[in-house]
C-alpha positions, 0 to 999 in steps of 0.5 A, spaced: 882 647 291 885 652 286 894 650 287 894 657 287 891 657 294 894 649 297 901 651 293 903 645 297 907 642 290 909 649 287 917 649 284 916 654 280 923 658 285 928 655 284 932 658 289 927 656 295 926 648 291 933 646 292 933 651 300 927 646 302 930 640 299 936 641 302 931 642 308 930 636 307 935 632 306 938 636 314 931 635 318 927 629 315 922 631 320 920 638 317 915 641 313 919 645 309 915 645 302 911 651 301 906 653 308 899 653 306 894 659 308 892 657 315 883 659 317 877 659 313 876 663 306 870 666 309 873 670 314 874 677 315 881 678 318 887 675 313 893 677 316 900 677 312 907 676 315 912 675 309 915 668 310 915 661 314 921 663 319 927 657 318 924 654 325 918 656 326 911 655 319 917 651 316 919 646 321 911 646 323 908 648 317 903 652 320 903 660 320 907 663 325 908 657 330 914 655 333 918 662 333 918 668 336 913 671 332 909 667 334 909 668 341 906 676 340 902 674 334 898 668 336 897 671 342 894 677 340 888 674 336 886 670 341 884 676 345 881 679 342 877 673 339 881 671 333 885 665 335 880 659 340 888 659 344 893 663 345 898 658 345 901 656 337 906 650 340 903 645 343 907 639 348 910 636 344 913 643 341 909 641 333 903 646 332 898 647 337 891 641 335 888 646 339 888 652 336 883 654 330 883 660 328 876 665 328 873 670 324 881 670 320 886 667 316 893 668 316 898 667 310 904 668 307 907 675 302 911 668 300 910 661 302 917 658 301 923 659 306 927 664 303 935 663 304 937 668 310 930 670 310 930 673 305 925 674 299 928 676 292 923 682 288 922 676 283 920 670 288 915 676 291 912 677 285 912 670 282 908 668 290 904 674 288 899 670 285 897 665 290 896 672 294 891 673 288 887 668 288 886 669 297 884 675 296 879 675 291 877 667 294 875 671 300 868 674 299 867 676 306 874 680 307 873 687 311 880 688 314 888 685 312 893 687 317 899 687 313 906 686 317 912 689 314 914 692 309 915 687 304 906 684 306 905 692 305 908 691 299 906 684 296 898 687 297 899 692 293 901 689 287 896 685 289 891 690 287 895 693 283 896 699 286 902 704 287 907 704 292 909 710 293 900 712 295 901 708 300 905 710 305 907 703 310 908 706 317 905 703 323 898 702 327 897 707 319 891 704 316 889 705 307 882 704 305 883 699 299 879 700 292 874 693 294 872 697 301 876 694 304 881 696 309 887 696 310 892 695 317 900 697 317 903 693 323 911 693 324 912 686 323 912 682 330 920 678 328 924 678 335 928 683 333 923 688 332 921 684 340 927 685 342 929 692 341 923 695 342 921 698 336 913 693 337 910 693 344 906 688 345 902 693 347 903 697 341 903 691 336 895 689 340 893 696 339 892 695 331 888 687 333 884 692 338 881 696 331 881 691 327 876 688 332 871 694 333 872 696 324 870 688 324 864 689 329 
């Protein structure tokens, strides 16, 4: 498999590599490495997030697993038939071994946990090769759901498109040059959920449209 598609050993961003090394020293049982995508490459849906959460994917090694964002994402995927179960965590509070994705893949614009959850522009650019490789390898891909403005921007960079031509907004749909569809959503972060910027209903509405497009 291409190093882009399995970037566990990547240390291309010195700030991020040093941050992860410090976390591994502090918590040796944590993943604390670049987080690989979850789901098959022949999926028709790609969910694109920002990056791993410190106590989420950075700990468990699976995107959106172990933090509040996953508590919103995985039930939505399950409701619309893209995940076998709704619970991202197993009884041991690590990734649920009973969960698998159905016709769906989840990845991040930045594969490593950034300090304060804020990747630098250069780090997003550096990791963009991973996303380009995924997009090229997903021959059946029809819909990309971008969670938040960073994911939206990274997706457009991967396509070589101008951000000004594709305005971000919640549940906004864009046609991409290759016939695929980009659906934007506010990120399912704890902050957006707690403040009411994003509700379960408005978030699940995005995936209801995904199901219609794919069907």
